[in-house]
C-alpha positions, -999 to +999 in steps of 0.1 A: +269+469+039+304+452+031+306+422+007+315+396+036+281+406+055+258+404+022+278+368+016+270+359+050+235+366+047+235+347+015+251+315+028+226+313+057+195+318+032+212+290+014+219+269+043+181+274+057+167+264+023+190+230+021+177+220+052+142+226+047+147+203+012+164+178+032+139+176+061+110+171+032+131+147+012+132+126+047+095+128+052+091+116+014+116+087+019+100+078+051+063+075+033+077+052+007+095+032+035+062+025+053+044+017+020+071-010+012+068-021+048+030-023+047+035-051+017+063-069+034+041-073+067+010-082+046+033-107+030+045-119+064+010-124+082-004-144+050+025-168+051+022-172+088-018-178+085-012-201+053+014-221+075-011-226+101-033-255+105-066-232+108-071-196+114-106-176+118-105-138+117-068-131+124-068-091+122-043-068+104-036-032+111-032-013+081-004+009+085+001+033+058+004+071+048-024+091+054-025+100+017-035+062+010-071+060+011-078+024+003-061-009-004-080-031-030-072-065-037-084-075-075-081-098-104-082-070-133-085-099-158-117-112-144-156-096-145-150-061-131-182-055-107-170-025-087-165+001-115-157+030-091-125+015-075-118-004-108-114+033-124-087+044-100-066+010-108-077+006-144-039+012-158-024-018-140-045-042-160-015-059-173+007-061-141+011-093-123-005-080-092-034-086-066-031-058-044-035-020-054-035+011-034-058+043-041-048+068-051-021+052-069-004+085-074+002+090-038+018+055-030+055+061-042+059+045-077+051+009-059+008+016-062+008-024-069+021-058-053+017-094-061+006-112-028+012-151-026-010-173-015-044-156-013-073-169-025-081-143-049-111-155-064-128-158-033-117-126-020-134-107-050-168-130-053-187-103-040-168-072-055-140-070-076-121-050-072-125-058-034-117-027-014-108-017+022-104+018+038-070+020+051-082+031+085-098-002+089-079-037+096-081-072+072-090-101+084-076-134+074-088-167+073-078-202+063-099-235+070-084-268+076-090-275+043-084-248+026-052-240+002-049-205+002-058-177+024-089-155+025-087-119+033-122-097+043 
């Protein structure tokens, strides 16, 4: 074989490898964008419920990549009553956050976020951290005299 043919085959292999690398990076960015959109959508829905006079059991569909198993609400400086899920998010004890994703290593360097206007003490009353499987829906409640939104 001549040098030209060998060089052409080499270039084809390089282009195919670069294509697969680009596609893989695109899917990785897509998953990270989906996580960021989840946090933004959650805050937007909490704000809508917060500014409404009264809301009972408004459902919010959790839309996260399949690698994320749970969404947890927690006050890590309060008494921990759910040790199993706490072990997954214990590293973030000193972060200013109240929402955490499990497993955190699949969360594209954004495994936690502070969502404003939620009544975290009421949310974690029965379990701290309070976790919901990512396939389930969240329910928002705000009664007429409530100052903040409760998530179930």
